[in-house]
DRENPA-3360 file (N, C-alpha, C; in nm, 2 decimals, always signed):
BEGIN
1 = MRRKILLP = +0.08/-0.12/+0.00/+0.00/+0.00/+0.00/+0.09/+0.12/+0.00 ~ +0.19/+0.13/+0.09/+0.28/+0.24/+0.09/+0.35/+0.26/-0.04 ~ +0.39/+0.15/-0.11/+0.46/+0.16/-0.24/+0.37/+0.22/-0.34 ~ +0.24/+0.19/-0.34/+0.14/+0.24/-0.44/+0.13/+0.39/-0.42 ~ +0.13/+0.44/-0.30/+0.12/+0.59/-0.27/+0.25/+0.66/-0.31 ~ +0.36/+0.60/-0.28/+0.49/+0.67/-0.31/+0.52/+0.69/-0.45 ~ +0.48/+0.59/-0.54/+0.52/+0.60/-0.68/+0.45/+0.71/-0.75 ~ +0.31/+0.74/-0.73/+0.25/+0.85/-0.79/+0.31/+0.98/-0.74;
9 = FLAFAGAL = +0.35/+0.99/-0.61/+0.40/+1.11/-0.55/+0.54/+1.14/-0.62 ~ +0.62/+1.04/-0.64/+0.75/+1.06/-0.70/+0.73/+1.11/-0.84 ~ +0.63/+1.05/-0.91/+0.61/+1.09/-1.05/+0.56/+1.24/-1.05 ~ +0.48/+1.28/-0.96/+0.43/+1.42/-0.95/+0.55/+1.51/-0.92 ~ +0.64/+1.47/-0.83/+0.75/+1.55/-0.79/+0.85/+1.56/-0.91 ~ +0.86/+1.46/-0.99/+0.95/+1.47/-1.11/+0.89/+1.57/-1.21 ~ +0.76/+1.57/-1.23/+0.70/+1.66/-1.32/+0.72/+1.81/-1.27 ~ +0.71/+1.83/-1.14/+0.73/+1.96/-1.09/+0.87/+2.00/-1.10;
17 = AAAGPALA = +0.97/+1.91/-1.08/+1.11/+1.94/-1.09/+1.14/+1.99/-1.23 ~ +1.08/+1.92/-1.34/+1.11/+1.96/-1.47/+1.06/+2.10/-1.50 ~ +0.94/+2.13/-1.44/+0.88/+2.27/-1.46/+0.93/+2.37/-1.36 ~ +1.01/+2.32/-1.27/+1.05/+2.41/-1.15/+1.11/+2.54/-1.20 ~ +1.21/+2.55/-1.29/+1.27/+2.68/-1.32/+1.17/+2.78/-1.37 ~ +1.08/+2.74/-1.46/+0.98/+2.83/-1.51/+0.89/+2.88/-1.40 ~ +0.84/+2.79/-1.32/+0.75/+2.83/-1.21/+0.82/+2.92/-1.11 ~ +0.95/+2.89/-1.08/+1.02/+2.97/-0.99/+1.04/+3.11/-1.04;
25 = QGHGYAAP = +1.07/+3.12/-1.17/+1.09/+3.25/-1.23/+0.97/+3.33/-1.22 ~ +0.85/+3.27/-1.24/+0.73/+3.34/-1.24/+0.69/+3.39/-1.10 ~ +0.75/+3.33/-1.00/+0.72/+3.38/-0.86/+0.83/+3.46/-0.80 ~ +0.93/+3.51/-0.88/+1.03/+3.60/-0.83/+1.15/+3.53/-0.77 ~ +1.16/+3.40/-0.77/+1.28/+3.33/-0.71/+1.40/+3.33/-0.80 ~ +1.38/+3.36/-0.93/+1.50/+3.35/-1.02/+1.51/+3.48/-1.09 ~ +1.52/+3.59/-1.01/+1.54/+3.72/-1.07/+1.67/+3.73/-1.14 ~ +1.68/+3.82/-1.24/+1.81/+3.83/-1.32/+1.92/+3.87/-1.22;
33 = NDPMAAGR = +2.04/+3.81/-1.24/+2.16/+3.83/-1.16/+2.13/+3.79/-1.01 ~ +2.04/+3.70/-0.98/+2.01/+3.65/-0.85/+2.13/+3.58/-0.80 ~ +2.20/+3.63/-0.69/+2.32/+3.56/-0.64/+2.29/+3.42/-0.58 ~ +2.16/+3.39/-0.55/+2.12/+3.26/-0.50/+2.10/+3.16/-0.60 ~ +2.09/+3.20/-0.73/+2.05/+3.10/-0.84/+2.15/+2.99/-0.86 ~ +2.28/+3.03/-0.84/+2.38/+2.93/-0.87/+2.37/+2.80/-0.78 ~ +2.31/+2.81/-0.66/+2.31/+2.69/-0.58/+2.18/+2.61/-0.60 ~ +2.10/+2.64/-0.69/+1.97/+2.57/-0.71/+1.97/+2.45/-0.80;
41 = GQYGGGLI = +2.08/+2.43/-0.88/+2.08/+2.32/-0.97/+1.97/+2.32/-1.06 ~ +1.91/+2.20/-1.08/+1.80/+2.18/-1.17/+1.66/+2.18/-1.11 ~ +1.65/+2.22/-0.97/+1.53/+2.20/-0.90/+1.44/+2.32/-0.89 ~ +1.50/+2.44/-0.93/+1.42/+2.56/-0.94/+1.39/+2.62/-0.81 ~ +1.43/+2.58/-0.70/+1.41/+2.64/-0.57/+1.27/+2.60/-0.52 ~ +1.24/+2.66/-0.40/+1.11/+2.64/-0.34/+1.10/+2.50/-0.28 ~ +0.98/+2.45/-0.27/+0.95/+2.33/-0.19/+1.02/+2.21/-0.26 ~ +1.03/+2.20/-0.39/+1.09/+2.09/-0.46/+1.24/+2.08/-0.42;
49 = EMLMTGRD = +1.31/+2.19/-0.43/+1.45/+2.19/-0.40/+1.47/+2.14/-0.25 ~ +1.38/+2.19/-0.16/+1.40/+2.14/-0.02/+1.38/+1.99/-0.01 ~ +1.27/+1.94/-0.08/+1.25/+1.80/-0.07/+1.36/+1.71/-0.13 ~ +1.42/+1.76/-0.24/+1.52/+1.68/-0.31/+1.66/+1.69/-0.26 ~ +1.69/+1.81/-0.19/+1.82/+1.83/-0.15/+1.84/+1.84/+0.00 ~ +1.72/+1.87/+0.07/+1.73/+1.89/+0.21/+1.78/+2.03/+0.26 ~ +1.80/+2.12/+0.16/+1.85/+2.26/+0.19/+1.73/+2.35/+0.19 ~ +1.74/+2.45/+0.28/+1.64/+2.56/+0.27/+1.68/+2.66/+0.16;
57 = PTPYGRGG = +1.60/+2.67/+0.05/+1.64/+2.75/-0.06/+1.61/+2.90/-0.05 ~ +1.55/+2.94/+0.05/+1.52/+3.09/+0.06/+1.64/+3.17/+0.09 ~ +1.64/+3.30/+0.04/+1.76/+3.38/+0.07/+1.79/+3.39/+0.22 ~ +1.68/+3.40/+0.30/+1.70/+3.42/+0.45/+1.76/+3.29/+0.51 ~ +1.71/+3.17/+0.46/+1.75/+3.05/+0.52/+1.90/+3.02/+0.49 ~ +1.95/+3.07/+0.37/+2.09/+3.05/+0.34/+2.18/+3.16/+0.38 ~ +2.12/+3.26/+0.45/+2.21/+3.38/+0.49/+2.25/+3.46/+0.37 ~ +2.17/+3.46/+0.26/+2.21/+3.54/+0.14/+2.17/+3.68/+0.15;
65 = AVYNRPGG = +2.18/+3.75/+0.04/+2.15/+3.89/+0.03/+2.00/+3.91/+0.06 ~ +1.97/+4.02/+0.12/+1.83/+4.05/+0.14/+1.79/+4.15/+0.04 ~ +1.68/+4.12/-0.04/+1.64/+4.21/-0.15/+1.55/+4.32/-0.11 ~ +1.55/+4.42/-0.19/+1.46/+4.54/-0.17/+1.50/+4.62/-0.05 ~ +1.62/+4.60/+0.00/+1.66/+4.69/+0.11/+1.70/+4.82/+0.05 ~ +1.66/+4.94/+0.10/+1.69/+5.07/+0.04/+1.83/+5.09/+0.02 ~ +1.87/+5.14/-0.10/+2.01/+5.18/-0.12/+2.10/+5.06/-0.15 ~ +2.05/+4.94/-0.18/+2.14/+4.83/-0.22/+2.22/+4.78/-0.10;
73 = YAAYGQRV = +2.18/+4.79/+0.02/+2.25/+4.74/+0.14/+2.21/+4.60/+0.16 ~ +2.31/+4.51/+0.17/+2.28/+4.37/+0.20/+2.28/+4.34/+0.35 ~ +2.27/+4.21/+0.38/+2.27/+4.18/+0.52/+2.41/+4.22/+0.58 ~ +2.41/+4.25/+0.72/+2.53/+4.29/+0.79/+2.59/+4.42/+0.74 ~ +2.51/+4.50/+0.68/+2.56/+4.63/+0.64/+2.65/+4.63/+0.52 ~ +2.67/+4.52/+0.44/+2.75/+4.51/+0.33/+2.69/+4.59/+0.21 ~ +2.77/+4.66/+0.14/+2.72/+4.74/+0.03/+2.72/+4.66/-0.10 ~ +2.61/+4.66/-0.17/+2.60/+4.59/-0.30/+2.55/+4.69/-0.40;
81 = QPEAGYAP = +2.58/+4.67/-0.53/+2.53/+4.76/-0.64/+2.38/+4.74/-0.66 ~ +2.30/+4.85/-0.65/+2.15/+4.83/-0.66/+2.12/+4.80/-0.81 ~ +2.01/+4.72/-0.82/+1.96/+4.69/-0.95/+1.91/+4.81/-1.02 ~ +1.91/+4.81/-1.15/+1.85/+4.92/-1.23/+1.71/+4.93/-1.20 ~ +1.66/+5.05/-1.19/+1.52/+5.08/-1.16/+1.49/+5.11/-1.01 ~ +1.59/+5.10/-0.92/+1.57/+5.14/-0.78/+1.56/+5.29/-0.77 ~ +1.47/+5.34/-0.69/+1.46/+5.48/-0.66/+1.58/+5.52/-0.58 ~ +1.62/+5.65/-0.59/+1.73/+5.70/-0.51/+1.71/+5.67/-0.36;
89 = DPFAAARQ = +1.82/+5.64/-0.30/+1.81/+5.61/-0.15/+1.79/+5.74/-0.08 ~ +1.68/+5.76/-0.01/+1.65/+5.88/+0.07/+1.74/+5.90/+0.19 ~ +1.81/+5.80/+0.23/+1.90/+5.81/+0.34/+2.05/+5.83/+0.31 ~ +2.08/+5.83/+0.18/+2.22/+5.84/+0.13/+2.28/+5.96/+0.18 ~ +2.22/+6.08/+0.18/+2.28/+6.20/+0.22/+2.32/+6.20/+0.36 ~ +2.24/+6.14/+0.45/+2.28/+6.13/+0.59/+2.40/+6.05/+0.62 ~ +2.43/+5.95/+0.53/+2.54/+5.86/+0.55/+2.67/+5.92/+0.49 ~ +2.66/+6.03/+0.42/+2.78/+6.09/+0.36/+2.87/+6.14/+0.47;
97 = QPATRRMA = +3.00/+6.13/+0.45/+3.09/+6.19/+0.55/+3.10/+6.34/+0.53 ~ +3.10/+6.42/+0.64/+3.11/+6.56/+0.62/+3.24/+6.61/+0.56 ~ +3.23/+6.72/+0.49/+3.35/+6.77/+0.43/+3.45/+6.82/+0.53 ~ +3.40/+6.88/+0.64/+3.49/+6.94/+0.74/+3.52/+6.84/+0.85 ~ +3.65/+6.81/+0.88/+3.68/+6.71/+0.97/+3.79/+6.76/+1.06 ~ +3.81/+6.69/+1.18/+3.92/+6.72/+1.26/+3.98/+6.59/+1.30 ~ +4.10/+6.58/+1.35/+4.17/+6.46/+1.38/+4.17/+6.44/+1.53 ~ +4.13/+6.32/+1.58/+4.13/+6.29/+1.72/+4.27/+6.26/+1.76;
105 = ALGEPAET = +4.28/+6.23/+1.89/+4.42/+6.22/+1.95/+4.49/+6.10/+1.89 ~ +4.42/+5.99/+1.86/+4.48/+5.87/+1.81/+4.48/+5.86/+1.65 ~ +4.45/+5.97/+1.59/+4.46/+5.98/+1.45/+4.33/+5.94/+1.38 ~ +4.23/+5.90/+1.46/+4.10/+5.86/+1.40/+4.02/+5.99/+1.36 ~ +3.96/+6.00/+1.25/+3.88/+6.11/+1.21/+3.76/+6.13/+1.30 ~ +3.73/+6.25/+1.34/+3.61/+6.27/+1.43/+3.53/+6.39/+1.37 ~ +3.41/+6.40/+1.41/+3.33/+6.51/+1.36/+3.37/+6.64/+1.42 ~ +3.36/+6.75/+1.34/+3.39/+6.88/+1.38/+3.28/+6.92/+1.48;
113 = RQGIQQIL = +3.32/+6.98/+1.59/+3.23/+7.02/+1.69/+3.22/+7.17/+1.69 ~ +3.10/+7.22/+1.70/+3.08/+7.37/+1.70/+3.00/+7.40/+1.82 ~ +3.03/+7.52/+1.88/+2.96/+7.56/+2.00/+2.82/+7.61/+1.95 ~ +2.73/+7.61/+2.05/+2.59/+7.65/+2.02/+2.59/+7.80/+2.00 ~ +2.55/+7.85/+1.88/+2.54/+7.99/+1.85/+2.41/+8.05/+1.90 ~ +2.42/+8.15/+1.98/+2.31/+8.22/+2.03/+2.26/+8.33/+1.93 ~ +2.13/+8.35/+1.91/+2.08/+8.45/+1.82/+2.09/+8.59/+1.89 ~ +2.15/+8.68/+1.82/+2.17/+8.82/+1.88/+2.03/+8.88/+1.91;
121 = DPRFRKQE = +2.02/+8.93/+2.03/+1.90/+8.99/+2.08/+1.87/+9.11/+1.98 ~ +1.74/+9.12/+1.93/+1.71/+9.23/+1.83/+1.75/+9.37/+1.88 ~ +1.74/+9.39/+2.01/+1.77/+9.53/+2.06/+1.92/+9.56/+2.05 ~ +2.00/+9.46/+2.03/+2.15/+9.49/+2.01/+2.19/+9.50/+1.87 ~ +2.09/+9.50/+1.78/+2.12/+9.52/+1.63/+2.14/+9.67/+1.60 ~ +2.22/+9.70/+1.51/+2.24/+9.84/+1.47/+2.11/+9.91/+1.43 ~ +2.09/+10.03/+1.48/+1.98/+10.10/+1.44/+2.00/+10.25/+1.47 ~ +1.92/+10.34/+1.39/+1.93/+10.48/+1.42/+1.83/+10.52/+1.52;
129 = VAYDGPHK = +1.87/+10.60/+1.62/+1.78/+10.64/+1.72/+1.79/+10.80/+1.74 ~ +1.70/+10.85/+1.81/+1.70/+11.00/+1.84/+1.80/+11.03/+1.95 ~ +1.87/+11.15/+1.94/+1.97/+11.19/+2.03/+1.95/+11.34/+2.05 ~ +1.94/+11.38/+2.18/+1.93/+11.52/+2.21/+2.03/+11.57/+2.32 ~ +2.14/+11.50/+2.32/+2.25/+11.53/+2.42/+2.34/+11.64/+2.38 ~ +2.44/+11.68/+2.46/+2.52/+11.79/+2.43/+2.64/+11.76/+2.34 ~ +2.67/+11.64/+2.30/+2.79/+11.60/+2.23/+2.77/+11.62/+2.08 ~ +2.87/+11.67/+2.02/+2.87/+11.70/+1.87/+2.88/+11.57/+1.79;
137 = PGTIIIDT = +2.83/+11.58/+1.66/+2.84/+11.46/+1.57/+2.99/+11.41/+1.56 ~ +3.00/+11.28/+1.55/+3.13/+11.22/+1.55/+3.18/+11.17/+1.68 ~ +3.11/+11.20/+1.79/+3.15/+11.16/+1.92/+3.09/+11.02/+1.95 ~ +3.17/+10.93/+2.01/+3.13/+10.80/+2.05/+3.09/+10.80/+2.20 ~ +2.98/+10.75/+2.23/+2.94/+10.74/+2.37/+2.91/+10.59/+2.40 ~ +2.98/+10.54/+2.50/+2.96/+10.40/+2.54/+2.89/+10.39/+2.67 ~ +2.77/+10.34/+2.67/+2.68/+10.32/+2.78/+2.71/+10.18/+2.84 ~ +2.80/+10.17/+2.93/+2.84/+10.04/+2.98/+2.73/+9.96/+3.05;
145 = PQRFLFLV = +2.65/+10.02/+3.14/+2.54/+9.94/+3.20/+2.44/+9.88/+3.10 ~ +2.40/+9.96/+3.00/+2.30/+9.92/+2.90/+2.36/+9.84/+2.78 ~ +2.49/+9.83/+2.77/+2.56/+9.76/+2.67/+2.53/+9.82/+2.53 ~ +2.54/+9.95/+2.52/+2.52/+10.02/+2.39/+2.64/+10.11/+2.36 ~ +2.67/+10.12/+2.23/+2.76/+10.23/+2.18/+2.68/+10.32/+2.09 ~ +2.69/+10.45/+2.11/+2.62/+10.55/+2.03/+2.73/+10.63/+1.95 ~ +2.70/+10.65/+1.82/+2.78/+10.74/+1.74/+2.69/+10.86/+1.71 ~ +2.72/+10.97/+1.76/+2.63/+11.09/+1.75/+2.64/+11.13/+1.60;
153 = QPRGKAMR = +2.52/+11.16/+1.54/+2.50/+11.20/+1.40/+2.44/+11.34/+1.40 ~ +2.44/+11.41/+1.29/+2.38/+11.54/+1.28/+2.23/+11.53/+1.29 ~ +2.16/+11.64/+1.31/+2.02/+11.66/+1.32/+1.95/+11.57/+1.42 ~ +2.01/+11.56/+1.54/+1.95/+11.50/+1.65/+1.93/+11.35/+1.64 ~ +2.03/+11.28/+1.57/+2.02/+11.14/+1.55/+2.15/+11.08/+1.60 ~ +2.15/+10.95/+1.62/+2.27/+10.87/+1.66/+2.25/+10.73/+1.61 ~ +2.37/+10.67/+1.57/+2.37/+10.52/+1.54/+2.39/+10.45/+1.67 ~ +2.31/+10.35/+1.69/+2.33/+10.27/+1.82/+2.37/+10.13/+1.78;
161 = YGIGVGRP = +2.47/+10.08/+1.85/+2.52/+9.94/+1.83/+2.52/+9.86/+1.96 ~ +2.49/+9.74/+1.96/+2.51/+9.65/+2.08/+2.65/+9.62/+2.10 ~ +2.70/+9.61/+2.22/+2.84/+9.58/+2.25/+2.85/+9.48/+2.37 ~ +2.97/+9.42/+2.38/+3.01/+9.35/+2.50/+3.11/+9.44/+2.58 ~ +3.11/+9.43/+2.71/+3.19/+9.52/+2.79/+3.27/+9.44/+2.89 ~ +3.35/+9.51/+2.97/+3.44/+9.45/+3.07/+3.36/+9.37/+3.18 ~ +3.41/+9.26/+3.21/+3.34/+9.18/+3.32/+3.36/+9.25/+3.45 ~ +3.29/+9.20/+3.56/+3.31/+9.27/+3.69/+3.46/+9.27/+3.73;
169 = GFSWAGMK = +3.50/+9.39/+3.77/+3.64/+9.41/+3.81/+3.72/+9.47/+3.69 ~ +3.67/+9.47/+3.57/+3.74/+9.52/+3.45/+3.67/+9.63/+3.38 ~ +3.56/+9.68/+3.44/+3.49/+9.79/+3.37/+3.56/+9.92/+3.41 ~ +3.53/+10.02/+3.33/+3.60/+10.15/+3.36/+3.52/+10.26/+3.29 ~ +3.55/+10.38/+3.32/+3.48/+10.50/+3.27/+3.58/+10.61/+3.25 ~ +3.55/+10.71/+3.16/+3.63/+10.82/+3.13/+3.62/+10.86/+2.98 ~ +3.71/+10.96/+2.95/+3.71/+11.02/+2.81/+3.84/+10.97/+2.75 ~ +3.83/+10.92/+2.63/+3.95/+10.87/+2.55/+3.94/+10.93/+2.41;
177 = TITRKAEW = +4.04/+10.91/+2.33/+4.05/+10.95/+2.19/+4.10/+10.84/+2.11 ~ +4.04/+10.82/+1.99/+4.08/+10.72/+1.90/+4.22/+10.77/+1.84 ~ +4.32/+10.69/+1.87/+4.46/+10.73/+1.82/+4.50/+10.65/+1.70 ~ +4.44/+10.53/+1.67/+4.48/+10.45/+1.56/+4.36/+10.36/+1.52 ~ +4.36/+10.32/+1.39/+4.26/+10.23/+1.34/+4.34/+10.12/+1.26 ~ +4.28/+10.00/+1.27/+4.35/+9.89/+1.20/+4.24/+9.79/+1.15 ~ +4.27/+9.74/+1.03/+4.19/+9.64/+0.97/+4.25/+9.50/+0.99 ~ +4.17/+9.40/+1.03/+4.21/+9.27/+1.07/+4.34/+9.28/+1.15;
185 = PSWTPPAE = +4.33/+9.34/+1.27/+4.45/+9.36/+1.35/+4.51/+9.24/+1.41 ~ +4.64/+9.24/+1.43/+4.71/+9.13/+1.50/+4.68/+9.15/+1.65 ~ +4.72/+9.05/+1.73/+4.69/+9.06/+1.87/+4.81/+9.02/+1.95 ~ +4.86/+9.10/+2.04/+4.97/+9.07/+2.13/+4.91/+9.09/+2.27 ~ +4.88/+8.98/+2.34/+4.82/+9.00/+2.48/+4.92/+9.07/+2.57 ~ +4.87/+9.17/+2.65/+4.95/+9.25/+2.74/+5.00/+9.16/+2.85 ~ +5.11/+9.21/+2.92/+5.17/+9.13/+3.02/+5.07/+9.10/+3.13 ~ +4.99/+9.19/+3.17/+4.89/+9.17/+3.27/+4.80/+9.05/+3.24;
193 = MLKRRPDL = +4.76/+9.04/+3.11/+4.67/+8.94/+3.07/+4.74/+8.80/+3.07 ~ +4.87/+8.80/+3.03/+4.95/+8.68/+3.03/+4.97/+8.63/+3.17 ~ +4.97/+8.71/+3.27/+4.99/+8.67/+3.41/+4.86/+8.59/+3.45 ~ +4.75/+8.64/+3.41/+4.62/+8.57/+3.44/+4.60/+8.45/+3.35 ~ +4.65/+8.45/+3.23/+4.62/+8.35/+3.13/+4.76/+8.31/+3.06 ~ +4.85/+8.24/+3.13/+4.97/+8.20/+3.07/+4.96/+8.11/+2.95 ~ +4.84/+8.05/+2.93/+4.82/+7.96/+2.82/+4.80/+8.04/+2.69 ~ +4.78/+8.17/+2.69/+4.75/+8.25/+2.57/+4.87/+8.26/+2.48;
201 = PRFMAGGP = +4.85/+8.27/+2.35/+4.97/+8.29/+2.26/+5.03/+8.42/+2.29 ~ +5.16/+8.43/+2.26/+5.23/+8.56/+2.28/+5.20/+8.66/+2.16 ~ +5.16/+8.60/+2.05/+5.12/+8.68/+1.93/+5.03/+8.60/+1.84 ~ +4.93/+8.67/+1.79/+4.84/+8.61/+1.69/+4.82/+8.70/+1.57 ~ +4.84/+8.65/+1.45/+4.82/+8.74/+1.33/+4.68/+8.76/+1.31 ~ +4.65/+8.87/+1.24/+4.51/+8.91/+1.22/+4.44/+8.80/+1.13 ~ +4.31/+8.79/+1.14/+4.23/+8.69/+1.06/+4.11/+8.65/+1.14 ~ +4.03/+8.57/+1.07/+3.90/+8.53/+1.13/+3.90/+8.47/+1.27;
209 = ENPMGARA = +4.02/+8.40/+1.30/+4.03/+8.33/+1.43/+4.08/+8.42/+1.54 ~ +4.12/+8.54/+1.50/+4.18/+8.64/+1.59/+4.07/+8.70/+1.68 ~ +4.08/+8.70/+1.81/+3.98/+8.76/+1.90/+3.96/+8.91/+1.88 ~ +4.04/+8.97/+1.81/+4.03/+9.12/+1.78/+3.93/+9.14/+1.67 ~ +3.89/+9.04/+1.59/+3.79/+9.05/+1.49/+3.84/+9.13/+1.37 ~ +3.75/+9.19/+1.29/+3.77/+9.25/+1.16/+3.83/+9.38/+1.17 ~ +3.80/+9.46/+1.27/+3.85/+9.60/+1.28/+3.88/+9.63/+1.43 ~ +3.97/+9.73/+1.45/+4.00/+9.78/+1.59/+4.03/+9.92/+1.58;
217 = MYLGSSLY = +3.98/+9.99/+1.69/+4.01/+10.13/+1.71/+4.07/+10.15/+1.85 ~ +4.19/+10.20/+1.85/+4.27/+10.20/+1.97/+4.24/+10.33/+2.05 ~ +4.23/+10.32/+2.18/+4.19/+10.43/+2.27/+4.31/+10.49/+2.34 ~ +4.36/+10.60/+2.29/+4.47/+10.66/+2.35/+4.59/+10.57/+2.37 ~ +4.66/+10.59/+2.49/+4.77/+10.51/+2.52/+4.73/+10.39/+2.61 ~ +4.60/+10.37/+2.63/+4.55/+10.26/+2.72/+4.56/+10.13/+2.64 ~ +4.53/+10.03/+2.72/+4.53/+9.89/+2.66/+4.39/+9.86/+2.60 ~ +4.30/+9.96/+2.61/+4.16/+9.93/+2.57/+4.14/+9.96/+2.42;
225 = RIHGTNEP = +4.05/+9.89/+2.36/+4.02/+9.91/+2.22/+3.87/+9.88/+2.20 ~ +3.82/+9.94/+2.09/+3.69/+9.90/+2.04/+3.72/+9.81/+1.92 ~ +3.68/+9.69/+1.93/+3.72/+9.59/+1.82/+3.61/+9.49/+1.80 ~ +3.62/+9.42/+1.69/+3.53/+9.31/+1.65/+3.55/+9.19/+1.74 ~ +3.48/+9.08/+1.71/+3.49/+8.96/+1.78/+3.46/+8.84/+1.70 ~ +3.52/+8.72/+1.73/+3.48/+8.60/+1.66/+3.39/+8.52/+1.75 ~ +3.33/+8.59/+1.86/+3.23/+8.53/+1.95/+3.11/+8.62/+1.95 ~ +3.04/+8.63/+1.85/+2.92/+8.73/+1.84/+2.82/+8.70/+1.95;
233 = NTIGQAVS = +2.82/+8.58/+2.00/+2.72/+8.55/+2.11/+2.75/+8.62/+2.24 ~ +2.87/+8.69/+2.25/+2.90/+8.76/+2.37/+2.85/+8.90/+2.37 ~ +2.79/+8.95/+2.26/+2.74/+9.08/+2.26/+2.62/+9.10/+2.35 ~ +2.62/+9.20/+2.43/+2.52/+9.22/+2.53/+2.56/+9.17/+2.67 ~ +2.69/+9.12/+2.68/+2.73/+9.06/+2.80/+2.86/+9.13/+2.85 ~ +2.89/+9.11/+2.98/+3.01/+9.16/+3.04/+3.11/+9.05/+3.05 ~ +3.20/+9.04/+2.96/+3.29/+8.92/+2.95/+3.43/+8.96/+2.92 ~ +3.46/+9.08/+2.88/+3.60/+9.11/+2.83/+3.69/+9.16/+2.95;
241 = SGCIRMTN = +3.81/+9.19/+2.91/+3.91/+9.24/+3.01/+3.91/+9.39/+3.00 ~ +3.81/+9.46/+2.96/+3.80/+9.60/+2.95/+3.78/+9.66/+2.81 ~ +3.81/+9.58/+2.71/+3.78/+9.63/+2.57/+3.63/+9.62/+2.54 ~ +3.60/+9.70/+2.44/+3.46/+9.71/+2.39/+3.44/+9.62/+2.27 ~ +3.36/+9.52/+2.28/+3.34/+9.42/+2.17/+3.22/+9.46/+2.08 ~ +3.23/+9.44/+1.95/+3.12/+9.46/+1.86/+3.12/+9.34/+1.76 ~ +3.00/+9.31/+1.70/+3.01/+9.21/+1.59/+3.10/+9.26/+1.48 ~ +3.15/+9.17/+1.40/+3.24/+9.22/+1.29/+3.17/+9.31/+1.19;
249 = DDVTDLYE = +3.04/+9.28/+1.17/+2.97/+9.37/+1.07/+2.95/+9.51/+1.13 ~ +2.92/+9.52/+1.26/+2.90/+9.65/+1.32/+3.03/+9.73/+1.34 ~ +3.14/+9.66/+1.38/+3.26/+9.73/+1.40/+3.32/+9.78/+1.26 ~ +3.29/+9.71/+1.15/+3.33/+9.75/+1.02/+3.25/+9.87/+0.98 ~ +3.12/+9.88/+1.01/+3.04/+9.99/+0.98/+3.09/+10.11/+1.06 ~ +3.11/+10.10/+1.19/+3.16/+10.21/+1.28/+3.30/+10.25/+1.23 ~ +3.39/+10.16/+1.19/+3.52/+10.20/+1.14/+3.52/+10.29/+1.03 ~ +3.42/+10.27/+0.94/+3.41/+10.36/+0.82/+3.35/+10.50/+0.85;
257 = RVRVGAKV = +3.28/+10.51/+0.97/+3.21/+10.63/+1.00/+3.30/+10.73/+1.09 ~ +3.40/+10.67/+1.16/+3.47/+10.76/+1.25/+3.61/+10.78/+1.20 ~ +3.67/+10.88/+1.26/+3.81/+10.92/+1.21/+3.90/+10.92/+1.33 ~ +4.03/+10.91/+1.31/+4.13/+10.92/+1.41/+4.12/+11.06/+1.48 ~ +4.12/+11.06/+1.61/+4.10/+11.19/+1.68/+3.96/+11.20/+1.74 ~ +3.87/+11.11/+1.70/+3.73/+11.12/+1.76/+3.73/+11.09/+1.91 ~ +3.64/+11.16/+1.98/+3.63/+11.15/+2.12/+3.54/+11.02/+2.16 ~ +3.58/+10.96/+2.26/+3.51/+10.84/+2.31/+3.48/+10.86/+2.46;
265 = LVI = +3.35/+10.87/+2.49/+3.31/+10.89/+2.63/+3.26/+10.76/+2.68 ~ +3.32/+10.70/+2.79/+3.27/+10.58/+2.85/+3.21/+10.61/+2.98 ~ +3.08/+10.57/+3.00/+3.01/+10.59/+3.12/+2.96/+10.46/+3.18;
% end
């Protein structure tokens, strides 16, 4: 009885084996360039191959490539060439290495880190305001408590700029004169500053990394200056060693408006 049942089944299995490749191709198991096709022999994959060989023919069962993964990525993160007709990988841009890099201590590339940039408070942006004080046009008035610099203009007007001022213990007041102007000034920290900060460089050439910024106006024979900054987030704060800080845009604008010999009143 068992022999009578087995013979028809084997005949049916043989017929399916002969038609296996065509059936398999119709159901997506023999796609062009399928890396799994080489191991199927003449059984066409699927149930027939498993019955005749004892192997699991599916890509997952053999640990083969996983199809239809976005961007042509195979199992275990391996990169394969995507088949023609795949849509662009929407995640490709996020995987690209950034153009700006820095080197870590052991020579491994690491991401460039940037400090959190604060948005300048709108009240510290340059603007024209009314002025009815006694000082003549061309005079600079620095209001230390309010963190404003005023350049007196004709006809009862003044240009107002936001500034950074000296931190507690380094604020000052008085009348000074602009004795020199410089574009992209170099920086030589004074001896007093080097005593407090021996880690500072003894000299730094002018440029975007220089803490003096884009322009500087020197105040008499003192160590104080009105200058730009590469830390615009400090505008409106008391952080300096007595110098008056402005954004690079604002100090460039002021530089073009004032002349050597202009009076500077610090209150």
